[in-house]
C-alpha positions in Angstrom: -6.9 104.5 231.8 -3.7 104.2 229.8 -3.7 107.9 229.0 -3.9 108.7 232.7 -1.1 106.2 233.5 1.1 107.7 230.7 0.5 111.2 232.1 1.4 110.2 235.6 4.6 108.5 234.4 5.6 111.6 232.4 5.0 113.9 235.4 7.0 111.5 237.7 9.9 111.3 235.2 9.9 115.1 234.9 10.1 115.5 238.7 12.9 113.0 238.9 14.9 114.8 236.2 14.3 118.2 237.9 15.5 116.8 241.2 18.7 115.5 239.6 19.4 118.9 237.9 18.8 120.7 241.2 21.1 118.2 243.0 23.9 118.8 240.5 23.5 122.6 240.9 23.4 122.7 244.7 25.7 119.8 245.8 29.5 120.2 245.5 31.0 117.9 242.9 32.5 114.6 244.2 35.2 114.6 241.6 36.5 117.5 239.5 38.0 116.3 236.2 41.6 117.3 235.8 42.2 117.8 239.5 44.8 115.5 241.0 44.4 114.4 244.6 47.0 115.0 247.3 47.4 111.4 248.5 51.1 111.8 249.3 51.6 115.1 251.1 54.7 117.0 252.0 54.7 117.4 255.8 58.0 119.3 256.1 61.0 120.6 254.4 64.0 120.5 256.7 66.7 123.2 256.2 69.0 122.6 259.2 71.6 119.9 259.8 71.4 117.5 262.7 73.6 119.9 264.6 71.0 122.7 264.2 73.0 124.6 261.7 71.1 126.3 258.8 72.7 124.8 255.7 69.6 124.4 253.5 69.8 120.6 254.1 66.7 120.2 251.8 65.2 117.0 253.3 61.6 116.5 252.2 59.2 114.4 254.2 56.2 112.8 252.4 53.3 111.2 254.2 50.8 108.7 252.7 47.5 110.3 253.8 45.3 108.0 251.7 43.6 104.7 252.6 45.4 102.5 250.1 48.7 100.5 250.2 50.8 101.5 247.2 53.5 99.3 245.8 56.4 101.7 246.3 58.4 99.9 243.6 56.0 101.2 241.0 56.0 104.8 242.1 58.3 107.5 240.8 58.5 111.2 241.9 59.0 114.5 240.3 59.7 117.6 242.4 59.1 121.3 241.5 60.4 124.4 243.2 58.4 127.5 242.6 56.7 125.9 239.6 59.9 124.8 237.9 61.1 121.2 237.8 64.0 120.4 240.1 67.0 118.7 238.6 66.5 115.4 240.2 65.8 111.8 239.1 63.8 109.5 241.4 62.9 106.4 239.4 61.4 104.4 242.3 60.3 105.0 245.9 61.3 101.5 247.0 64.4 102.0 249.2 66.2 98.8 248.1 65.6 99.4 244.4 66.5 103.1 244.8 70.1 102.2 245.7 70.9 100.8 242.3 69.2 103.5 240.2 70.9 106.6 238.8 69.4 109.0 241.3 70.4 112.5 240.5 69.9 115.4 243.0 68.8 113.0 245.8 71.4 111.6 248.1 69.3 109.1 250.2 65.8 107.8 250.6 64.5 106.7 254.0 61.5 106.1 256.2 59.0 103.3 256.7 57.2 104.0 253.4 60.2 102.9 251.3 61.4 99.9 253.5 58.9 97.2 252.5 57.0 96.3 249.4 54.1 98.8 250.1 53.8 102.4 251.1 51.0 102.0 253.6 48.7 104.8 255.0 50.4 106.8 257.7 53.9 105.9 256.7 56.5 108.5 255.7 59.3 108.7 253.1 62.2 111.1 253.6 64.1 112.3 250.6 67.5 113.9 251.2 68.1 116.3 248.3 71.4 117.9 247.5 72.0 120.7 250.0 70.7 124.0 248.9 67.9 122.6 246.6 65.2 124.2 248.7 65.2 127.4 250.7 62.7 128.9 253.3 59.8 130.4 251.4 60.1 128.2 248.3 56.9 126.4 247.1 57.9 122.8 246.9 55.6 120.5 244.8 55.7 116.7 244.8 54.2 114.8 241.9 53.9 111.0 242.3 53.4 108.9 239.2 52.3 105.3 238.7 55.1 103.7 236.6 53.1 101.1 234.7 50.5 103.5 233.5 52.6 106.7 233.7 49.6 108.4 235.3 50.0 111.3 237.8 48.2 109.9 241.0 49.1 112.6 243.5 50.2 116.2 243.6 50.9 118.3 246.7 52.5 121.8 247.2 54.0 123.0 250.4 55.6 126.3 251.4 59.0 125.6 252.8 
């Protein structure tokens, strides 16, 4: 009796393992190691002034497309143009704290995502870069880092 039970258990275990292997081969991976999600996405790069004049105004609009509130005080941003880091320094995405930082290459920070304590889903942040930073056709990448851990939590690329 115990030999029959042992054989049945071995067959059942083999079938379960075979099903797991097949599932790993056929189902798409839920998480790919090394791939950074695009939680904060660039929705536009504005090249014209408020008067409609093309002056390469270089305003970048970021949208929180995730489902989590992020404390904007503990987020910093790095921007790339065509794969090369832009000469800018954005130490925080909190609008109030941004004022007192040495922000190089960025004139202002605005939008609902930087006004309060949290950058909530659906809220935007507008970064007004130095005019001429980005041109039509440039590939603009935004990398957002969590300051306490210095981990890259979001990366998104947009063709301007």
